[in-house]
MITORTOR-24431 format. One record per residue (C-alpha): residue in one letter; x, y, z. Coordinates in steps of 0.1 Angstrom, whole numbers, plus 2048, in hexadecimal, padded with zeros to 3 digits. Each point is the difference from the previous one (the first is absolute). Layout:
AXYZ;...
//
This chain:
MB3FAB94CA;T7DB806814;V8047EE825;H7DB801815;R8027F6821;R7ED7E880B;I7DC80B811;T7F47F281C;I7DF804806;K7EC7EA81D;H7E07E77F5;K7DD813800;S7E27F47F7;T7FB8217EF;M81C8177EF;T8008227F1;N8067FF7D8;T81B81980C;E80E7E3817;L7F97E87E8;T8168167E1;Q81F803812;L8007DA801;E7FC7FA7DD;K81B8197FB;A8137F5818;H7FE7DA7F2;L7E87F97E4;W8137FB7DA;H7E58007E9;P7F77EE7DD;F8088097E1;T80982680D;Q81981C806;M8037FD821;R8118267FF;D7E080F7F4;W7EA7E881B;E81680F81C;V7F68217FE;S7DD7F77EF;S7E380081F;P7F57DA7F7;I7D87F4803;F7F97E4820;I7E17E97EF;E7EC7F7819;S7E57F07F8;G7EE7F67E0;Q7DB7FD7F0;G7F47F07E2;V8148137E4;K80F81E818;L81C7FF81B;R7FD81D81D;D82180A80E;M80980C828;E7F38227F4;G7DC7FA7F9;R8057FF7DB;E7F27E77E4;Y8117F67E6;Y7EF7EC7E0;D81D7DD7FC;A8038067DD;N81F7E97FB;S7E57E4818;S820804815;M81D7FA7E2;W7EA7ED7ED;L7F97EB818;N7DC801813;V7E27F57EC;H7E57FD811;G80282181B;H80B80B81F;R7F67E8821;R7E87EC7EC;P7EA7E881B;E8047E17F4;I8258047F9;D80680A828;A7EC7E6809;A8107E57EE;V82380D80F;I7F0804821;A7F67DB805;Q81A7F37F1;I81881381C;G7E47EC817;K8197E17F4;V81D8077F6;A81881F7ED;H8177EA7F1;S80F7DD7FE;T8187F87E5;M7FD7F07E5;L81E7EA7FF;G7F67DB80B;L7DC80C80A;T7E18117F0;H7E5812806;E7DA8057F7;P7FB8267F1;G8237F67EB;A7EE7DD7F3;R7E18117F6;L8128217F3;A8137E77EB;A7DE7F37ED;R7F38197FD;L81B8187EF;A8077DD7F1;A7DD7FF7F2;L7F982A7F3;A81D7FE7F1;P8067F77D5;P8037DF7F8;G8187E980B;L80D81081B;T7F97EC81D;R822801818;V80381C81C;F81F80880C;Y80181D81D;S812820807;D803823810;N7FC81A7E2;G8008007DE;S82B8017FB;T7FF7E4812;A7E17F07EB;N8148067E0;E8247F5810;V7EF7DE806;A7F27FA7D8;L82580B7F6;K8127E4815;M7E37EB7FE;A8048067D9;F8277FB802;Q8007DF80F;Y7E07F27EC;W81A7FE7E2;R81E7F6819;H7E77E2809;Q7F97F97D9;G8247FE7FA;Q80D81F7F4;D80D81C80C;R7E98207F3;R80D81E813;R7F081B7E8;F7E681280B;I7EB81E7E4;A7EF81980E;L7F58247F6;S80F823801;E7EB817814;G7F47E0818;Y7FE7FE829;H8027E2813;G80A80A820;D81D810816;T80F7D980D;I8217F77E7;G7F17E77EC;A7E18137F5;V81681A7FB;S8117F57E7;V7EA7FA7EA;G7F1824803;G8028197E7;V7FC821810;G81F80D7FB;L7FA81E820;F7F57E2819;H8197EA7F6;G81C80C7EF;I814806819;F8007DB80D;R80D7F07E1;D8227F8802;L7EC7E4823;L7EA7F57E3;F7FB7D77EF;E8068097D1;V7DA80B7EF;D7F38077E2;F7EC81D7FA;V7E68017EB;P7EF8247F1;S7E480881A;P7E47F37E8;A7F182B807;R8188087EA;A8037F37E3;A7F38057E2;S7E27EB7F9;L7FB7DB814;E80C7EB7E4;A821816803;A7FD7F8828;V7FE7DC7F9;Q8208057E8;Q81480981B;M7F17E581C;E8087E77E4;A8268097F7;A80D7FE820;L7EB7D880E;A8137F87D8;A82480F804;H8077EE81F;N7E27E6805;D80F7E080E;E809815817;V7EC81380F;C7E47F4821;A7E68157FF;V7EB8287F3;I7F981181D;L7E781C7FC;E7E181A80D;P7E77F57ED;L7E981C7EB;V80F81C817;Q82280280C;M7F381E822;A82381280B;G80E7FF7E1;G7E681A7F8;I7E07EE7FC;L80F7F27E1;T7E27ED7ED;A8077E47E7;P7EB8007E3;A7E87E77FB;G80B7DF7F7;Y82580180E;L7FB7EF819;K7EC7E57ED;A81F7FE7E9;V81B7FC819;R7ED7DE80A;E8007F77E0;L8228017FC;C80C7F3826;D7F07E47F1;R80E7FF7E3;Y82380380C;D7F97F2822;V806815818;L7F07FE822;L7ED827800;I7F8812821;A7E681B805;D80381781A;E7E080A807;V80C80C823;A7EB8277F4;T7EC7F37EC;G7F07E680F;F7E0800813;G7EB8167F0;R8158157F4;T7F67FE7DA;G7E27FA7FF;A7FE7DF803;M8117EA821;F8227FB7ED;A80E8107DF;C8087E27F4;D7D97F67FC;L7F581D7ED;A8227F37E7;G7F17DA801;V8267FD80D;S80A7DD810;P82880D813;D8167E180E;F801817820;L7E781880B;C81381A820;L7E1812818;G806814816;K7F282C80A;G7DE7F4804;L8007DE806;T7F580A825;G7EC8197F8;G81981B809;Y8027F3823;L81D7EC801;P8247F67F6;L7F67DF7E8;A80D7F67DD;A7FE7DF7EC;T80E7F17E5;L7E77E67E9;A8137E57EB;T7F47E57E6;D7FE7DA80B;K81C7FF7EA;I813812813;Y7F87EF822;D8017E07EF;A82E8067F5;F80A805825;L7F27E2811;G8197E7807;D8167ED819;Y813812814;K81D7F07F4;E7FA8167E5;W800823808;K7DE80C7F6;S7ED80E817;F7F782E7FA;T81781081E;H7F481B804;G7ED812817;H7F2816814;S7FC80582B;Y7DA80C7FD;T7FA7E97E2;G7DA7FB7FA;N7FA813824;P7DD7FE80A;L7EF82080F;A8068057D3;C7F97EA7F4;A7DC7FF814;A8008277F3;A8077F27DE;L7E37E9803;A7E681B80B;S8108177E6;L7F67E27E7;D7DE7FA80E;I7F982C7F9;F80B7F77DE;E7E67E77FD;Q7DE80B81A;E8048237EA;Q80A7F27DF;V81B81C802;I8097FD7E1;D7E07FC7EC;G7FD82480C;L8238117F4;A7F38077E0;P7ED81E803;K818811812;I81B7F67EC;T7EB8157E4;L7FF81C81A;I8237FC809;R8078077D9;Q7E481F7F9;I81180D81C;L8278007F4;S7F480A7DE;E7FD822811;I81C801811;E8107F77DA;S7F78237F6;L81681681B;P81C8117EE;H81C7E9813;V7F07DC7FD;G8117EF7E7;G7F47E1800;I7E67E5817;R8027DF800;Q7EA7EB812;C7F57DB80A;G7EC7F880E;L7F8810821;M82580F7F8;A80C8257F4;G82180F7F6;I8008257FF;E81A80D7EC;I80D825803;V81180D7E5;R8128257FE;D7F78077DC;K7E37EA7F5;S8038057E1;R8277F57FA;H7F97E081F;E81B812814;L8047F881F;Y803818824;P8287FC808;F8047E1816;E80981E81E;D7E180E800;A7F47E680E;I7D980A7F0;G7F07DE805;V80C80382A;R7F28267FF;I7DC7F37F2;C7FF7E7819;R80A81581C;R7E38187F7;A7E67E17FC;L8067FA822;A7F882180D;M7E27FD7EF;G7F97DF810;L80B7E97EE;I81F7E77FE;T8137F37E4;R8227F87EF;P8148087E2;L8167EB7E9;G8188197F5;H7EB81B7EE;V7E47E77FF;I7DE806815;T7F57DF80F;F7D97F8807;V7F67DD80D;P7E3804814;P7F87E9817;L7E57E67EC;A7E580A81A;S7FE8237F3;S7E080B7F8;P7F28137DF;G80382581A;E81B7F5812;L8147F97E0;T7F38287ED;E80D810821;M8237EF7FD;L80080B7E2;G7F981F800;I81A80981D;L81D7EE7E8;R7F18197E3;E80181D814;A8277F980F;I80B7F97E1;A7EE81C7F2;W81581681D;E8207F87FF;T8038017DA;Q7F681F7FD;D81D819802;A8127E57E7;
//
């Protein structure tokens, strides 16, 4: 058992890296991190950001090649978003949405409804991707109760990821993240990831079999449209999302599209559902919603869903769910400014050449002897590292090959994260062609260096 003494350092306007490291090591607990390793490491304190780069307290600069965990869209320190947040601070920082409302929240709801696939007219705010999905799961369950039906089964995809709250974990299919909590979760029917299916037809048949097996008990299907991000950037075959939408209609089941990671331009369209021409019953948004500035999420639903919750008080039809910071005005102001940038700079229209450039450079990286394959969807890519390319043999988990490559890239000035043996590349949409080329060049060199003795 490790015992850490409490460290107290008197308040200073500035602190040295050494002083901050003492506080950090004594008190902070980091997400998805083996803290034993962290305790003997030298933490990097990010002090500032500009464009697609971050700067630490020692003055070193790093490309933000994972968009600060897939959040940042337009780069750091965008003057328009800075100004919008500052202007809102001059009015009010927060006001509850329980019994009250405010201008940024109302305006943002209207903007999101106008941007979303047809039919998604109602916006419920929360604060992160997990809660956006949690809201959709609970709304779907309660919707069927209001129809007089006890539907409590959900269908989800293996290797899917929808967040870390208990409902979101229940429908999550990544054993590395979710396995330890299985005894806490409600039962879910998992369909194999469409990325692993032999064909589109096989993937669709697997989904239909799950729907047919317990049709009158199924509440909703939840999936990440087009690409399963945390599962390893797993891409679904073309036509899969549209086929699932048709199956949900045929079997009278709701469809929840988790676009927390894929939304706001990551796929090359505003939403992945746009590329497939699909309108889900629920659209869950987060991450890039505020441009990567502040915590805010939204669950969009149809009028059909919304109307089912209308009634007299004696009917107890209200949706009894909420958060202290629901619809925070500062976050809504940041989101509105981010959407203005999308519109004024025609961001989506400018993504195609960048996506093509990334694909071209990735094809060169794929020729490296220990790159087993590359998966790309828009400005999201996963580079699979293998020990033996001819047999597609993976490195042992304890070799931590993904961690080693990302550490090497960090030393070379690039920040990204591994998903096991898959190296992710998810740069800000604002990255220039030159910046993308330089980022991928660093990543290529880091991969080659760490696998040269394999």
